[in-house]
C-alpha positions in Angstrom: 20.6 -11.5 81.1 23.2 -10.5 83.7 21.9 -11.9 87.0 22.3 -15.1 89.1 21.7 -17.8 86.5 18.7 -19.6 85.0 17.6 -23.2 85.5 17.2 -24.5 82.0 14.6 -27.2 82.9 11.7 -24.9 83.8 8.8 -24.7 81.4 9.2 -21.0 80.5 12.8 -21.5 79.4 12.5 -24.4 77.0 11.3 -23.0 73.7 10.3 -19.8 72.0 7.0 -19.1 70.4 8.3 -20.6 67.1 9.8 -23.7 68.7 13.4 -22.6 68.9 15.6 -23.2 71.9 15.0 -20.5 74.5 18.2 -20.6 76.5 21.2 -20.5 74.2 24.2 -20.2 76.5 25.1 -19.9 80.1 28.2 -18.5 81.7 29.5 -17.4 85.1 32.2 -15.5 87.0 33.3 -18.5 89.1 36.8 -19.7 88.7 35.9 -22.7 90.9 33.6 -24.0 88.1 36.3 -23.6 85.5 38.8 -26.4 85.4 41.9 -27.0 83.2 41.9 -30.7 82.2 44.9 -32.7 81.3 45.1 -34.8 78.1 44.6 -38.4 79.0 46.9 -41.3 78.0 45.5 -44.0 75.6 44.9 -46.2 78.6 43.0 -43.7 80.8 41.6 -44.3 84.2 38.6 -46.5 85.0 36.1 -43.6 85.0 37.3 -42.5 81.6 37.2 -46.0 80.2 33.6 -46.5 81.4 32.5 -43.4 79.6 32.9 -45.1 76.2 35.3 -45.1 73.2 37.2 -42.0 72.2 39.9 -40.8 69.9 41.1 -38.1 72.3 40.3 -37.4 76.0 41.0 -35.2 78.9 40.6 -35.8 82.6 40.6 -33.9 85.9 38.9 -33.4 89.2 36.6 -30.9 90.7 36.7 -30.4 94.5 33.9 -28.6 96.3 35.2 -25.8 98.4 33.3 -23.7 101.0 32.5 -20.4 99.3 32.8 -17.3 101.5 32.5 -13.7 100.4 35.0 -11.0 101.1 32.7 -9.9 103.9 32.9 -13.3 105.6 29.4 -14.5 104.5 29.1 -18.1 103.5 27.8 -18.5 100.0 27.6 -22.2 99.1 30.2 -24.4 97.6 28.2 -27.6 98.1 27.2 -28.2 94.5 24.9 -31.1 95.1 23.6 -29.8 98.4 24.3 -33.0 100.3 26.0 -31.2 103.2 29.4 -32.5 102.4 32.5 -31.1 100.6 33.5 -33.8 98.1 35.5 -34.3 94.9 34.2 -35.4 91.5 36.1 -37.0 88.7 35.9 -35.3 85.3 36.3 -36.7 81.8 35.9 -35.3 78.3 35.8 -37.6 75.3 36.2 -36.6 71.6 35.1 -39.0 68.9 37.1 -40.1 65.8 37.4 -37.8 62.8 36.8 -34.6 64.7 38.9 -31.5 64.6 40.7 -31.5 67.9 40.6 -27.7 68.1 36.9 -27.3 67.2 35.0 -26.4 70.4 31.7 -27.3 68.6 32.8 -30.8 67.6 31.2 -34.0 69.0 32.2 -34.0 72.6 31.0 -36.0 75.6 31.5 -34.5 79.0 31.2 -36.7 82.1 31.1 -35.9 85.8 31.2 -38.7 88.4 28.2 -37.3 90.3 27.5 -40.4 92.4 31.2 -40.8 93.0 31.2 -44.6 92.2 34.0 -44.4 89.6 31.7 -45.3 86.7 30.2 -42.9 84.1 26.5 -43.6 83.6 24.4 -42.0 80.8 22.8 -39.6 83.3 26.3 -38.3 84.2 27.3 -37.4 80.7 26.2 -34.6 78.4 27.3 -32.8 75.2 28.2 -29.1 75.3 25.1 -27.0 76.3 25.6 -24.2 73.8 25.8 -26.6 70.9 23.0 -29.0 72.0 21.0 -27.7 74.9 21.8 -30.8 76.9 22.2 -30.7 80.7 22.1 -33.1 83.6 21.8 -32.5 87.4 24.1 -32.2 90.3 21.1 -33.7 92.2 18.1 -34.9 90.3 16.1 -35.0 93.4 16.8 -31.3 94.1 16.5 -30.4 90.4 19.9 -28.7 90.4 20.8 -28.4 86.8 24.4 -28.9 85.5 25.5 -27.6 82.1 29.0 -28.0 80.7 31.2 -26.5 78.0 34.7 -27.6 76.8 37.4 -26.0 74.7 39.7 -28.6 73.2 42.3 -26.0 72.3 42.8 -24.9 75.8 41.6 -27.9 77.7 39.2 -25.7 79.8 36.0 -27.2 81.1 33.3 -24.8 82.3 30.5 -26.1 84.5 27.5 -24.3 86.1 25.9 -24.7 89.5 22.3 -25.5 90.0 19.8 -22.8 90.8 17.8 -22.9 94.0 16.8 -20.5 96.8 18.1 -18.0 97.5 19.8 -18.2 94.1 16.6 -17.9 92.0 16.4 -14.2 91.3 17.1 -14.7 87.6 14.2 -17.2 87.2 11.8 -14.3 88.0 13.7 -11.8 85.8 13.8 -14.3 82.9 10.1 -15.2 83.2 9.1 -11.5 82.9 11.5 -10.7 80.1 11.1 -13.7 77.7 9.4 -16.7 79.4 7.1 -18.7 77.1 4.3 -21.1 78.1 5.2 -20.6 81.8 3.4 -23.4 83.6 1.6 -24.0 80.4 -0.5 -20.9 81.0 1.1 -17.6 80.2 4.1 -15.8 78.6 6.6 -13.0 79.5 6.7 -9.8 77.6 8.9 -11.1 74.7 8.2 -14.9 74.5 9.7 -15.2 71.0 13.1 -14.0 72.2 16.1 -16.2 73.0 18.2 -15.8 76.1 21.9 -15.9 77.0 22.5 -15.9 80.7 25.6 -14.9 82.7 25.7 -15.8 86.5 27.3 -13.0 88.5 26.5 -14.8 91.8 27.9 -18.3 91.1 29.5 -20.1 94.0 33.2 -19.7 94.1 36.2 -20.4 96.4 37.5 -16.9 95.5 35.7 -14.4 97.9 36.2 -11.6 95.4 34.1 -13.5 92.8 31.4 -14.1 95.4 31.2 -10.3 96.0 31.2 -9.2 92.3 32.8 -5.9 91.5 32.7 -3.5 88.6 35.2 -5.6 86.7 33.0 -8.7 87.0 30.1 -6.7 85.8 32.0 -5.5 82.7 33.3 -9.0 82.0 29.8 -10.4 82.2 28.4 -7.7 79.8 31.2 -8.4 77.3 30.5 -12.2 77.5 26.8 -11.6 76.8 27.4 -9.1 74.0 30.1 -11.2 72.3 27.4 -14.0 72.1 24.9 -11.8 70.3 22.9 -10.2 73.0 21.4 -7.0 71.8 19.3 -6.2 74.9 20.9 -6.9 78.3 18.9 -6.7 81.5 20.7 -6.0 84.8 18.5 -6.2 87.9 21.2 -5.7 90.5 23.6 -3.2 91.9 27.2 -2.4 90.8 27.9 -0.8 94.2 29.6 2.2 92.7 28.4 5.2 94.8 31.8 7.0 94.4 31.5 9.6 91.7 35.0 8.9 90.3 34.1 5.2 90.0 30.8 6.1 88.3 32.7 8.2 85.8 35.1 5.3 85.1 32.2 2.8 84.7 30.3 5.1 82.4 33.4 5.5 80.1 33.9 1.7 80.1 30.3 1.0 79.4 30.2 3.5 76.6 33.1 1.8 74.9 31.5 -1.7 75.4 28.1 -0.6 74.1 29.7 1.0 71.1 31.9 -2.0 70.3 29.1 -4.5 70.4 26.1 -2.2 69.7 23.8 -3.4 72.5 21.7 -1.6 75.1 21.3 -2.1 78.8 18.1 -2.0 80.8 18.9 -1.4 84.5 16.7 -1.8 87.6 16.9 1.5 89.5 16.8 -0.2 92.9 14.5 -0.5 95.9 15.9 2.2 98.1 12.9 4.5 98.0 11.1 6.6 98.8 14.0 8.8 99.8 15.6 11.4 97.6 19.0 10.5 96.1 18.0 6.8 96.6 19.6 5.6 93.4 23.4 5.9 93.9 24.4 4.8 90.4 22.6 7.2 88.1 25.7 8.7 86.4 27.4 5.3 85.9 25.4 4.4 82.8 25.9 5.5 79.2 23.4 6.8 76.6 22.7 3.2 75.5 21.2 2.4 78.9 17.9 3.2 80.6 17.3 3.1 84.4 13.9 1.7 85.2 11.6 2.5 88.1 8.7 0.4 89.3 5.1 1.1 88.5 2.3 -0.9 89.9 -1.2 -1.0 88.4 -4.4 -1.6 90.3 -5.2 -4.8 88.5 -1.7 -6.4 88.7 -1.3 -5.6 92.4 -4.7 -7.2 93.1 -4.2 -10.3 90.9 -0.6 -11.1 91.8 0.0 -9.6 95.2 -3.5 -9.6 96.7 -3.5 -5.8 97.3 -6.6 -3.7 97.0 -7.3 0.0 97.2 -4.9 1.4 94.6 -6.1 4.3 92.5 -6.5 4.0 88.8 -4.2 3.9 86.8 -1.8 2.9 89.6 1.3 4.5 91.1 5.1 4.5 91.3 5.9 1.8 93.9 6.8 3.2 97.3 10.2 1.4 97.4 11.3 2.3 93.9 14.4 4.5 94.0 13.3 8.0 93.0 14.7 11.5 92.5 15.8 14.0 92.6 19.3 12.5 92.5 22.6 13.9 93.6 22.8 15.6 90.2 19.4 17.3 90.7 17.9 15.3 87.9 15.6 12.3 87.7 16.7 9.0 89.0 14.8 6.9 86.4 14.5 7.3 82.7 11.2 5.4 82.5 8.9 3.4 84.7 7.6 -0.1 84.0 5.0 -2.6 85.4 6.6 -4.7 88.2 4.1 -7.3 89.5 4.3 -10.6 87.8 3.7 -14.3 88.5 6.9 -16.0 87.6 9.1 -19.1 88.1 10.8 -19.4 91.4 13.5 -22.0 92.1 13.0 -25.3 90.3 11.9 -27.0 93.6 9.4 -24.3 94.6 7.2 -23.7 91.5 5.9 -20.1 91.2 6.0 -16.9 93.1 4.7 -13.3 93.0 7.8 -11.5 91.7 8.2 -7.7 92.4 10.7 -4.9 92.9 12.4 -2.9 90.3 14.1 -6.3 89.4 10.7 -7.1 87.9 10.1 -3.7 86.3 13.4 -3.7 84.4 13.0 -7.0 82.5 9.4 -5.9 81.5 11.0 -2.8 79.9 13.8 -5.0 78.4 11.0 -7.1 76.9 9.5 -4.1 75.3 13.0 -3.2 73.9 13.3 -6.7 72.6 10.0 -6.4 70.8 11.2 -3.1 69.4 14.4 -4.7 68.1 12.4 -7.4 66.4 10.2 -4.8 64.7 13.2 -2.8 63.6 14.7 -5.9 62.0 11.3 -6.7 60.3 11.2 -3.2 58.8 14.8 -3.6 57.5 16.0 -0.6 59.5 19.5 -0.6 61.0 19.8 -1.5 64.7 21.5 1.1 66.8 21.4 0.6 70.5 21.6 4.3 71.7 18.9 5.3 69.3 16.7 2.5 70.5 17.2 3.5 74.2 16.2 7.1 73.5 13.3 6.2 71.2 11.8 4.2 74.1 12.4 7.2 76.4 10.8 9.7 74.0 7.9 7.4 73.3 6.9 7.0 76.9 3.7 8.3 78.4 3.9 10.0 81.8 1.4 9.3 84.6 -0.7 12.4 85.2 0.3 14.5 88.2 3.5 12.6 89.0 6.7 14.7 89.0 9.4 14.0 86.4 12.0 13.3 89.1 9.9 10.4 90.3 8.8 8.7 87.0 11.2 10.0 84.3 9.4 10.1 81.0 6.8 7.6 82.1 5.6 4.2 80.8 7.1 3.1 77.4 4.7 2.7 74.5 5.9 0.5 71.6 4.1 2.2 68.7 5.2 5.7 69.7 8.7 4.5 70.3 8.9 2.9 66.9 7.7 6.1 65.3 10.5 8.0 67.1 13.1 5.4 66.0 12.2 5.6 62.4 12.6 9.4 62.6 15.8 9.4 64.7 17.7 6.8 62.7 17.4 9.1 59.7 18.9 12.0 61.6 15.9 14.3 61.5 15.8 15.0 65.2 17.7 14.8 68.5 17.7 11.9 70.9 18.1 14.1 73.9 19.0 17.6 75.1 21.7 17.1 77.7 21.4 19.8 80.4 24.0 21.3 82.8 23.6 23.8 85.5 26.7 26.0 85.0 29.1 26.7 87.9 27.3 24.3 90.3 28.0 20.7 91.5 26.0 18.2 93.5 26.7 17.2 97.1 28.8 14.3 95.8 30.7 16.5 93.4 28.9 15.5 90.2 27.8 18.0 87.6 24.2 19.2 88.1 21.6 18.5 85.4 18.8 20.0 87.6 18.4 22.0 90.8 17.5 20.9 94.3 17.2 23.8 96.6 17.0 23.5 100.4 15.1 26.1 102.3 17.8 26.0 105.0 20.4 26.9 102.5 18.7 29.5 100.4 20.7 32.6 99.4 19.9 35.7 97.5 20.8 33.9 94.2 17.6 33.5 92.1 19.1 33.0 88.7 21.0 30.1 87.2 22.7 29.6 83.9 21.7 26.4 82.0 23.5 24.8 79.1 21.8 22.5 76.6 23.5 20.3 74.1 21.8 18.0 71.6 22.6 14.3 71.2 21.8 12.7 67.8 21.8 9.1 66.6 25.3 7.7 66.1 23.9 6.1 62.9 24.0 9.4 61.0 27.8 9.9 61.6 29.7 12.9 63.0 29.2 15.1 60.0 25.4 14.6 60.1 25.4 15.4 63.8 27.3 18.7 63.3 24.8 19.8 60.7 21.7 19.2 62.8 20.1 22.3 64.1 16.6 22.6 65.6 14.4 25.3 67.2 13.1 24.4 70.6 10.5 25.7 73.0 10.8 26.0 76.8 7.8 25.5 79.0 7.8 26.5 82.7 5.5 24.5 85.0 4.9 27.3 87.7 5.0 31.1 87.8 8.0 30.9 90.2 10.0 29.6 87.3 10.7 31.8 84.3 13.0 32.4 81.3 13.0 32.5 77.5 10.4 30.5 75.7 12.3 29.8 72.5 15.9 28.8 71.8 18.0 26.6 69.5 19.6 23.2 69.9 22.6 21.7 68.3 25.6 19.5 69.2 27.2 22.7 70.3 26.2 24.5 73.6 23.2 26.8 73.8 22.4 28.6 77.0 19.5 30.2 78.8 19.1 31.9 82.2 16.6 30.4 84.5 14.9 32.5 87.3 13.8 30.6 90.4 11.8 32.5 92.9 12.0 29.9 95.6 10.9 32.3 98.4 7.6 32.9 96.5 7.0 29.2 96.0 7.5 28.4 99.7 5.3 31.3 100.7 2.5 30.2 98.4 2.6 26.6 99.6 3.3 26.6 103.3 1.7 23.2 103.6 4.2 21.4 101.3 7.6 20.1 102.3 8.4 19.3 98.6 7.6 21.5 95.7 8.3 20.2 92.2 9.0 22.5 89.3 9.9 21.6 85.7 11.3 23.3 82.6 10.2 21.1 79.6 12.3 21.3 76.5 10.4 20.5 73.3 11.4 20.2 69.6 9.3 22.3 67.1 7.3 19.1 66.4 6.2 18.9 70.0 8.5 16.1 71.0 9.5 16.3 74.7 13.3 16.0 74.6 14.2 16.8 78.2 12.9 18.1 81.5 15.1 20.3 83.7 13.7 19.7 87.2 13.8 22.2 90.0 12.9 20.7 93.4 12.4 22.8 96.5 12.8 21.2 99.9 11.4 22.7 103.1 13.9 21.4 105.6 13.0 23.4 108.7 15.5 23.4 111.6 14.7 20.8 114.2 15.0 22.9 117.4 12.2 21.1 119.3 9.4 18.6 118.8 7.9 18.4 115.4 4.8 16.4 114.5 3.3 15.5 111.2 0.3 13.3 110.1 0.5 11.3 106.9 -2.3 9.4 105.2 -0.9 6.1 104.0 -2.6 4.5 101.0 -1.7 1.0 99.8 1.8 0.9 98.3 2.2 4.5 99.2 5.4 6.3 100.4 6.2 9.8 101.9 9.3 11.8 102.8 9.8 14.0 105.8 12.6 16.5 105.5 14.3 18.4 108.4 17.5 20.3 109.2 19.7 19.2 112.1 21.4 22.3 113.5 24.3 20.3 115.0 25.3 16.6 115.3 23.4 14.7 117.9 20.5 12.3 118.5 17.0 12.5 117.1 14.0 10.5 118.3 11.6 9.3 115.7 8.2 8.1 117.0 5.7 6.5 114.5 2.1 6.0 115.7 -0.2 4.3 113.2 -4.0 4.2 113.1 -5.9 1.7 111.1 -4.5 -0.8 108.6 -1.8 -3.2 109.6 1.1 -1.7 111.5 3.4 -4.5 110.4 3.2 -3.2 106.8 4.7 0.3 107.7 8.3 0.7 106.7 10.5 3.5 108.2 13.7 4.4 106.4 16.3 6.8 107.8 18.5 8.5 105.2 21.7 10.3 105.7 22.7 12.5 102.6 20.4 10.3 100.6 21.9 7.0 101.6 19.6 4.7 103.5 21.3 4.3 106.8 18.7 2.1 108.4 15.2 0.6 107.9 12.6 -0.8 110.2 9.2 -2.3 110.0 6.9 -0.5 112.5 5.3 -3.7 113.7 3.5 -2.1 116.6 1.0 0.8 116.6 3.7 2.9 118.4 7.4 2.5 117.8 10.3 4.7 118.8 13.7 4.9 117.2 16.8 6.9 118.0 19.2 7.8 115.3 22.5 9.5 115.5 22.9 12.5 113.2 26.7 12.6 112.6 26.6 15.9 110.8 24.6 19.1 110.7 22.3 19.8 107.8 19.5 18.3 105.7 18.2 14.8 106.7 15.1 12.8 105.6 12.9 10.0 106.7 10.8 7.8 104.5 7.5 6.3 105.6 5.8 3.7 103.4 2.9 1.2 103.5 3.7 -2.0 101.8 0.7 -3.8 100.3 -2.6 -2.9 102.0 -6.3 -2.9 101.3 -9.1 -0.3 101.2 -8.8 0.1 105.0 -7.7 3.7 105.7 -4.4 4.2 107.5 -2.6 7.1 109.0 0.8 7.6 110.5 1.6 10.2 113.1 5.3 11.0 113.0 7.0 12.9 115.7 10.7 14.1 115.5 12.5 15.4 118.6 16.1 16.2 119.3 17.5 14.3 122.3 20.3 15.6 124.5 22.2 12.9 126.4 25.5 11.1 126.5 26.0 7.3 126.1 28.1 5.5 128.7 28.9 2.8 126.1 31.1 4.5 123.4 30.8 1.5 121.1 27.0 1.8 121.1 27.3 5.5 120.3 29.1 4.6 117.1 25.9 2.9 115.8 23.7 5.2 113.6 20.3 3.9 114.7 19.1 2.3 117.9 15.6 0.8 118.5 14.3 1.8 121.9 13.3 -1.8 122.5 17.0 -2.6 122.7 17.7 -3.9 119.2 20.5 -2.1 117.4 19.9 -1.0 113.8 
């Protein structure tokens, strides 16, 4: 797990279903918690002497330092949470007849936690990875402290305790692999063991507090080098720049090949806007991006929400497509609502978000890995990722750009894995729209056509290239050739119905009669079309999405009424003819106005978000450019009570006396700047 660290003392993280240790190793990005100790003289200091007999010893000191991010945000540093910045004496003792360069030898690591100069039994532990022992920075606050020591280098590595708001990983770990949580229930893969890397550990280095792509890669390698085969990442890498995403994808491809592991990634909670996942192209073939699905029963039992349809829906805040590349944002969706551990001092909580959906999918992948081993099949991470994708079942009536391939199914995925590992089929059919790029410069894998920008072009060249399992080797891939069929979802899409697929490029011409689609569906602001690519055995390999957006020019007042069901989200598209200000008025009827969320997006990036709060709220946002814009309206939670939102958009022509205020993107009429 790559997250913010796990507290080892909680019930769900103690043992697996067969009694093995659950949490095997913990690491972090913090240099503040890594200390180089000095070899001690035979007559060491009083703290060292009080720790007991030794053949060899090392000593040092750890000083608490205020941790501030590169953005100036305070982020801890007070390890025992006593409100003071203090120093702690450190000592490591090695017994007689031990190899001095053996990190797994019998070591005793002591921290003067009560600062009285004497080492008590509660202040000393053996290395966590070797023994599972830990103590506490503060027993009262249940702040766990683990330690590792390398005699060869003299480096001591400690961990900070986990508490709010640093308890995200407790929820993630509970969902993925928790066992006997509260003595009542399990996560998805309770038999699995966990290695955990803390990307958010307190540090005196501000660039470690605000982790970057390098920290992300370092954490992944740390986990993979310790045997992790499935890594869950329920956070952001903050790599919206296409060049950075290209670099990150190349680096991740090399890492996943080197260690043969797959990555399950939370798609993010930036929905319901288009382009609301900014990192789609940063991840390699051995990774899956996971959106959030909520079932009727889980939402009722965990979050107290009623009124969802059966079988459920994609959560309103889950980042969805189409993306900047015209394709889907998520590869699959996964259930999100779970009752999990919170911080050690606060018991349990209702955990949600795509942060909960991703570890549920990672749990499924872990079960798959176990089944693969049980059958004596070779484990290959990229093949596993695509088997899960191909074995997923879509929700009826939900577009591909919103749900990807749907909900993963273990038995179907295993059947695909058995076939794919032998090289009898393709993992995927990579698509590319020739001679076109996205708004961010990335290659297009699908089409998003705005009504305001339609031209006379109604034909597009599409290239398909097959991807096979690396297990069969380059010669096997080159010999793989399959007939495929192409299926068009609507009459306004057309092209050939049969083609071939290999590692080399095959092409087809796609006709898109967008004008006919807009004319036939004047009531729709979004029209979703799909070209499904299937192998001759019926396996759905790929969908090339074609999304039409009716972004009518906003020359005057425009009103729209939306029915808001529980956990429901909608998008409103419009075209701003010139930079300026637009007023957004949201009037709600029924339900609870406080549950209504309004998101303003600029080029897909969420520029501002507000809870409606009142039955009528006005917002003013500054459109800094002409062209397509969107607003997301969502109802979080809810009940069977019907609810509607009347949304009015209107251009506003005025000048601001305060130039500094004008630089803000969104202003609440009540006077609160957004």
